[in-house]
N, C-alpha and C positions, 0 to 999 in steps of 0.2 A: 469514789463514786462508781456506780455500776452503769454500764451502757449496753443496750441491745444493739448489735451490729448484724444486719441481715446480709445474707449471701448475695443478694441482688446488687450490692454495692460494686461487685466485680463486673456487672453488666451495665453499669451507669457510666456517664461521661467522666466520673471521678476516676475510673479505671484507666483512663488515657494517660495519666501521669501518676505513677506509683508514689511519688513523694507527696503530691497533693493529697492523694487518698490516705496515705499514712498520717499526715498532719491532721487531716479531718477526723480520722479515727481517734487520734490523740485528743483532739478538742472534745469529742464526744465523751471521752473518759474523764476529762478535766471539768466538764460542765456540771453545774448544779442541777437539781431536780427540775428546774424550769428551762434548762438549755442555755444558761448564761455562763460564759467564760469571761470572768472579770479579771483578766491578767494582761500584762504587757507581752509583746512578742518576745522580749528578752526573758521574762519569767517562764513563758511556755518553752522556749528553747532550753533553758536550764533544767526545768522539771522533766522534760521528755528526752533530754540528751540528743536533741536534733540540732544540727548547726543553725545558727540564727539566720543565715542567708536563705536556707531552705524554708524555715518557718515564715520568713517575710514573703518569699515568692509564693508559697502555698496560700497564705492568707490573702494576698493580692488576688490570686486566682479564685479563691472561694467567695470573695466579695463581688466578683464580676457576674453579670447576667449570663445565664446558660439557656439558650434558645432550645436546646435538646433535652432539657430537664423534664422529668415526668411531672414535676410540680411547677405550676406557673406562678406560685406565690413569690412575690418580690422578684419577678422576672427570672426565676430559676436560681437565684443566688442561694448559696448554701449557708452563708452567714451574713449578718448585717451588723453594723456598729451599734453599740448600746447608746452612744451619744455622738452626734456629728462633730462636736467641738473638741473631742479628744481622739487621739490616735490609737487607742487600745480599748479592749473590752468588746465582746461580740455576743449576739444572740444566734444560736443555731436555729435556722428558720423552721424546719419541720421536726424539731425535737419532740414536741408534744405528740404529734401524729404517730411517729414511730415508737415512742415510749408506750403508747396505748395499744399498739398492735399486739396481738397475742402470738406467741411462738407456737410451733407445732406441738411441743410438749404441753404448753398451757392449754391448748385446745383439746388435746387428748385427755388431759386431767379433768377439764370441765365436762367433757362428754361422759367420762367415767363416773363423775359425781352425779350427773343428771340420771344416768342409768341406775345408780345405786338408790337415789331418791325414788325413782319410779318403781323399782322392785319393792322398796319399803312401803310405798303408798299402796301398791297393789295388794300386798300381804297384810296390810293393816286392817283390823276390823272396823266396820263402819257403824 
């Protein structure tokens, strides 16, 4: 899967612990198009080649409220369990928001297309 990762992640509270940030970025890469990571901690550790104890620690941190988070959704948590009765599978909280954000390249390309259409419309006979 493809994930957009914005540079502002280095300015967030995730940057306070590089291991937590690293695992979060791995979760973004493993998530489906809806931001769901439906895997166990062990499967994540195997797939990413990150030691299981680091994956466990990072997921525990990502599930905690973050009062300094830019987003107050779910009290700033980065991930929430898919189901409370099982100990694996998560939803990345702001996945949809960041997926919809346009990158600088996408914004430049859209502006270029608008200018092209405007030039075409201006030169088109009425």
